[in-house]
C-alpha positions as CSV (number, residue, x, y, z in Angstrom):
1,M,-90.6,2.3,64.7
2,Q,-87.3,2.8,66.6
3,P,-87.0,2.0,70.3
4,T,-86.9,5.7,71.2
5,Q,-90.0,6.3,69.1
6,A,-91.8,3.4,70.9
7,T,-91.1,4.9,74.3
8,T,-92.3,8.3,73.0
9,W,-95.3,7.3,71.0
10,I,-96.5,4.3,73.1
11,T,-94.7,5.1,76.4
12,E,-92.1,2.9,78.1
13,A,-94.6,1.5,80.6
14,R,-97.2,0.6,78.0
15,F,-94.6,-1.0,75.7
16,A,-93.0,-2.9,78.5
17,P,-95.3,-6.0,78.5
18,Y,-94.5,-6.5,74.8
19,L,-90.8,-6.3,75.5
20,D,-91.1,-8.7,78.3
21,E,-93.1,-11.2,76.2
22,A,-90.5,-10.8,73.4
23,G,-87.5,-11.4,75.7
24,G,-86.3,-7.8,75.2
25,E,-86.2,-8.1,71.4
26,H,-87.6,-4.8,70.0
27,E,-88.7,-6.0,66.6
28,K,-90.7,-8.9,68.1
29,A,-92.2,-6.6,70.7
30,L,-93.3,-4.3,68.0
31,A,-94.9,-7.1,66.1
32,L,-96.7,-8.2,69.2
33,Y,-97.9,-4.7,69.8
34,I,-99.3,-4.5,66.2
35,W,-100.9,-8.0,66.6
36,N,-102.4,-7.0,69.9
37,A,-104.3,-4.2,68.1
38,R,-105.5,-6.5,65.4
39,I,-106.7,-9.3,67.7
40,S,-108.3,-6.6,70.0
41,A,-110.2,-5.2,67.0
42,A,-111.4,-8.7,66.0
43,A,-112.5,-9.5,69.5
44,F,-114.3,-6.2,69.9
45,E,-116.0,-6.8,66.6
46,T,-117.3,-10.1,67.8
47,L,-118.4,-8.7,71.1
48,H,-120.2,-5.9,69.2
49,H,-122.5,-8.5,67.5
50,V,-123.0,-10.4,70.8
51,E,-123.8,-7.3,72.8
52,V,-126.4,-6.1,70.2
53,I,-128.1,-9.4,70.1
54,L,-128.1,-9.7,73.9
55,R,-129.6,-6.3,74.6
56,N,-132.3,-6.7,72.0
57,A,-133.2,-10.1,73.3
58,V,-133.5,-8.7,76.8
59,D,-135.5,-5.6,75.7
60,A,-137.9,-7.8,73.7
61,Q,-139.1,-9.4,77.0
62,F,-140.8,-6.2,78.0
63,A,-144.1,-5.5,76.1
64,P,-145.3,-3.5,74.4
65,L,-142.4,-3.4,72.0
66,D,-142.1,0.1,70.5
67,G,-138.6,1.4,69.8
68,G,-139.9,4.9,69.4
69,A,-141.6,5.1,72.8
70,A,-140.5,7.5,75.5
71,P,-138.4,5.7,78.1
72,R,-140.7,6.9,80.9
73,D,-143.4,4.7,79.3
74,T,-141.3,1.6,79.2
75,W,-139.6,-0.8,81.6
76,L,-136.5,1.4,81.5
77,E,-137.8,3.9,83.9
78,N,-140.2,1.6,85.8
79,P,-139.2,1.4,89.5
80,A,-141.1,-1.9,89.7
81,V,-138.6,-3.4,87.2
82,L,-135.3,-1.6,87.8
83,N,-133.6,-0.6,91.0
84,D,-132.3,2.9,91.7
85,A,-128.8,2.2,90.5
86,S,-130.0,0.8,87.1
87,R,-132.4,3.6,86.6
88,Q,-129.6,6.1,87.3
89,R,-127.7,4.5,84.4
90,V,-130.8,4.9,82.2
91,H,-131.1,8.6,83.2
92,E,-127.4,9.2,82.4
93,T,-127.9,7.6,79.0
94,I,-131.0,9.8,78.4
95,G,-129.0,12.9,79.4
96,R,-126.2,12.0,77.0
97,I,-128.7,11.4,74.1
98,S,-130.4,14.7,74.8
99,R,-127.1,16.6,74.9
100,E,-126.4,15.2,71.4
101,G,-129.6,16.9,70.2
102,K,-131.6,13.7,69.8
103,G,-134.9,12.6,71.3
104,P,-134.3,9.8,73.9
105,T,-136.4,7.0,72.6
106,R,-136.6,3.4,74.0
107,G,-134.5,2.2,71.0
108,R,-131.8,4.8,71.5
109,V,-131.6,4.3,75.2
110,V,-131.3,0.5,74.8
111,A,-128.5,1.0,72.3
112,G,-126.7,3.5,74.5
113,L,-126.7,1.6,77.8
114,S,-123.3,0.1,78.8
115,F,-122.4,-3.6,78.9
116,G,-122.2,-3.1,82.6
117,F,-125.9,-2.2,82.8
118,W,-126.9,-5.4,81.0
119,R,-124.5,-7.5,83.2
120,A,-126.0,-6.1,86.4
121,L,-129.5,-7.4,85.3
122,F,-128.3,-10.9,86.1
123,D,-127.1,-10.2,89.6
124,K,-128.8,-12.0,92.5
125,K,-130.7,-8.8,93.3
126,Y,-132.6,-9.3,90.0
127,A,-133.4,-13.0,90.7
128,G,-137.1,-12.1,90.6
129,L,-136.8,-10.4,87.3
130,W,-135.0,-13.4,85.9
131,V,-138.0,-15.6,86.9
132,S,-140.6,-13.2,85.6
133,H,-139.0,-12.0,82.4
134,L,-135.3,-12.4,81.6
135,H,-135.1,-16.2,81.4
136,R,-137.2,-16.1,78.3
137,A,-134.4,-14.2,76.5
138,F,-132.2,-17.4,76.7
139,P,-134.4,-20.3,75.5
140,A,-131.3,-22.4,74.6
141,G,-129.9,-22.1,78.1
142,S,-130.2,-24.2,81.2
143,G,-132.8,-21.9,82.8
144,E,-130.3,-20.9,85.5
145,R,-129.6,-17.2,86.0
146,A,-126.0,-18.0,87.1
147,E,-125.2,-19.4,83.7
148,V,-125.7,-16.0,82.1
149,A,-124.3,-14.1,85.0
150,T,-121.0,-16.0,84.9
151,L,-120.5,-15.6,81.2
152,M,-121.2,-11.8,81.4
153,S,-119.0,-11.3,84.5
154,N,-116.1,-13.0,82.7
155,L,-116.5,-10.8,79.7
156,V,-116.8,-7.4,81.4
157,P,-113.1,-7.0,82.3
158,F,-112.1,-8.4,78.9
159,R,-114.4,-5.8,77.2
160,N,-113.0,-3.0,79.3
161,R,-109.4,-3.9,78.2
162,L,-110.5,-3.9,74.6
163,A,-112.3,-0.6,74.9
164,H,-109.2,1.0,76.5
165,H,-106.8,-0.4,74.0
166,E,-104.9,-2.3,76.7
167,T,-102.7,-5.4,76.1
168,I,-104.5,-8.7,75.9
169,I,-101.5,-10.8,74.8
170,R,-101.5,-12.7,78.1
171,R,-105.3,-13.0,78.3
172,P,-107.1,-16.4,77.5
173,I,-108.4,-15.0,74.2
174,S,-109.7,-18.4,73.0
175,T,-111.6,-18.8,76.2
176,H,-113.1,-15.4,75.9
177,Q,-114.1,-16.1,72.3
178,E,-115.9,-19.2,73.4
179,E,-117.6,-17.3,76.2
180,M,-118.9,-14.8,73.7
181,L,-120.2,-17.5,71.4
182,A,-121.7,-19.4,74.4
183,L,-123.6,-16.3,75.5
184,V,-125.1,-15.6,72.2
185,G,-125.8,-19.3,71.8
186,L,-128.0,-19.2,74.8
187,I,-130.2,-16.8,72.9
188,D,-130.3,-18.4,69.5
189,S,-128.2,-21.2,68.1
190,D,-128.4,-19.7,64.6
191,A,-127.1,-16.4,65.9
192,R,-124.1,-18.2,67.4
193,A,-123.4,-19.9,64.1
194,W,-123.6,-16.6,62.3
195,V,-121.3,-14.8,64.8
196,E,-118.8,-17.6,64.7
197,E,-118.8,-17.7,60.9
198,I,-118.0,-14.0,60.6
199,S,-115.6,-13.7,63.5
200,R,-112.0,-13.0,62.7
201,V,-110.7,-13.9,66.1
202,N,-109.4,-17.5,65.5
203,E,-107.9,-16.5,62.1
204,I,-105.9,-13.7,63.8
205,L,-105.0,-15.8,66.8
206,D,-103.1,-18.1,64.3
207,T,-100.9,-15.2,63.2
208,R,-99.5,-14.4,66.6
209,P,-95.8,-13.5,66.3
């Protein structure tokens, strides 16, 4: 890729952070750009596993467990459990699933809700829900809601950068990796060990140009 192609294909503004990091050296900047995509993919892959384990652990705290149930018959549309803002996110997810021509089941809605939805469940406004239900999803934790809330709040902006293919070359990737592992470790130590074993993040970190 030539410099003129980089500014056309990637845009000058988007390529600028890599040039800055590379001291203006085009080839090194290009190598960093390629590496950024690879480490982002590895981090998103790790977060994929963590997010799936997290949402299933939370959902499992609300009996009866029936993945095929209609959302209206579950905690997902229960105003005694979720506030208006959270239920609005549920309704938006149900609408998207319906537009895809699928039946909106509990399992599909849980899978379709954003990371932001799950993070919001650990805000102070859900302190009562933490005491009644959510703390049970994290048996290896301290029992403090803030422990989970802090980890998730740290990961949300990182996840957003990954999802939008933005640069993370100046982000504390090792720290975010540990946060992901710590979060899943609060749920199940074996799950943490498995995610850590299959994660490619540290391997790719070592190849940074």
